[in-house]
C-alpha positions in Angstrom: 65.6 36.4 26.2 68.1 38.9 25.0 69.0 42.2 26.6 70.8 45.1 25.0 73.1 46.7 27.6 72.4 50.2 28.5 74.4 53.0 30.1 73.8 52.5 33.9 75.6 53.8 36.9 77.3 51.0 38.7 75.9 52.3 42.1 72.4 52.1 40.7 72.9 48.5 39.7 74.3 47.6 43.2 71.2 49.0 44.7 69.0 47.0 42.3 71.0 43.9 43.3 70.4 44.6 47.0 66.7 45.2 46.5 65.9 42.5 43.9 63.6 39.7 45.3 63.1 36.4 43.7 60.7 33.7 45.0 63.4 31.0 45.1 60.9 28.1 45.7 59.3 28.9 42.4 62.5 29.1 40.3 62.9 26.0 38.1 65.3 27.6 35.6 66.8 30.9 34.7 67.9 30.6 31.1 68.3 31.0 28.2 69.3 34.7 28.6 72.0 36.9 27.0 73.2 40.5 27.0 75.1 42.4 24.4 77.0 45.7 24.6 77.8 46.5 21.0 80.2 49.3 21.9 82.2 48.2 24.9 85.1 50.4 25.8 87.6 49.8 28.7 87.7 52.5 31.3 91.4 53.5 31.0 91.5 55.1 34.5 90.1 51.9 36.1 92.6 49.9 34.1 95.5 52.0 35.2 94.5 51.8 38.9 94.1 48.0 38.5 97.5 47.6 36.9 99.1 49.8 39.6 97.4 48.0 42.5 98.3 44.5 41.3 101.7 45.3 39.8 101.0 44.6 36.2 103.0 46.0 33.3 101.6 49.4 32.4 101.3 48.4 28.7 99.4 45.2 29.2 95.7 44.5 29.6 95.6 41.8 32.2 93.1 39.0 31.5 91.6 39.1 35.0 90.6 42.8 34.3 88.2 41.5 31.7 85.9 40.2 34.5 86.3 43.4 36.5 85.7 45.6 33.5 82.4 43.9 32.7 80.8 44.0 36.2 78.3 46.5 34.9 77.1 44.2 32.2 76.9 41.2 34.6 74.9 43.2 37.1 72.6 44.4 34.3 71.9 40.7 33.4 71.5 39.6 37.0 69.3 42.5 38.0 67.0 42.5 34.9 63.4 42.2 36.0 62.8 39.2 33.7 65.7 37.1 35.0 65.2 34.8 37.9 68.6 35.5 39.4 68.9 36.7 42.9 72.3 38.6 42.9 72.5 38.9 46.6 74.1 35.7 48.0 75.4 34.4 44.7 78.4 32.2 45.3 81.2 32.7 42.7 82.6 29.2 42.1 85.2 29.5 39.4 86.6 31.6 36.5 88.8 30.9 33.5 90.1 33.2 30.8 91.4 32.8 27.2 92.8 35.5 25.0 93.1 34.7 21.2 94.7 38.0 20.2 96.3 40.9 22.1 93.7 43.3 23.4 94.0 47.0 22.9 92.5 49.1 25.7 91.9 51.9 23.2 89.8 49.7 21.0 86.0 49.4 21.0 84.7 45.9 21.3 81.5 44.0 21.0 80.8 42.2 24.3 78.3 39.4 24.7 77.3 37.7 28.0 75.5 34.4 27.9 74.1 32.2 30.6 75.1 28.6 30.1 75.4 25.2 31.7 72.5 25.7 34.1 72.0 22.7 36.4 70.4 21.8 39.8 72.7 20.8 42.6 72.0 19.7 46.2 72.7 23.3 47.3 70.9 25.2 44.5 71.0 26.3 40.9 74.5 26.4 39.4 75.2 28.2 36.1 78.0 29.8 34.1 78.2 33.0 32.3 80.3 33.2 29.1 81.6 36.7 28.4 83.0 37.0 24.9 84.8 40.0 23.4 84.6 40.5 19.6 86.5 42.9 17.3 85.4 43.3 13.7 83.2 40.2 13.9 86.0 37.9 15.3 86.3 36.5 18.8 89.4 38.0 20.5 89.0 36.9 24.2 86.5 35.3 26.6 86.0 34.3 30.1 83.8 31.6 31.7 82.6 32.4 35.2 80.6 30.0 37.5 78.0 30.8 40.1 75.8 29.0 42.5 72.5 30.5 43.6 71.6 28.9 46.9 68.1 27.5 47.2 66.0 26.8 50.2 66.7 23.3 51.4 63.7 21.0 51.9 63.6 19.8 55.5 62.8 16.2 56.2 60.6 15.1 59.1 63.6 13.6 61.0 66.3 15.6 62.7 69.8 15.5 61.2 72.1 13.0 62.6 74.3 14.3 65.3 78.0 13.3 65.1 79.5 11.9 68.2 83.3 12.2 68.7 85.1 9.9 71.0 
């Protein structure tokens, strides 16, 4: 499934995230799913506040800001009615960034978010989202962010072993 990003208020997406219900026992997989924002622009006021708060150079676009700047797109993907993702309770497990060319905060980019590497674990469903920035058709930067969606644990008939300490 592919989603085209829309103009949504972040507060509206947060409410959707709080209210979204997913029958976790019925979830077997959540992908493939992707989202595209064909005219992504950085919010320069948010960028300035971010740089000031974390002490970054005023002329840079810090790589961690890519993740912060695309929270709206991530929540649109996670809260979409046709995705089996429950945003409330997601555990963020890792993130990595790569920049191929210097980013210009005044430039408009194409941004694509893709769900990848979905797998079952003992605790739930793990997956990654790959967020890629394109300019004039070429990849300029990306981040890979990992999540764990906790699933109900099947209870066995016997009680868990109690650890005895000397």
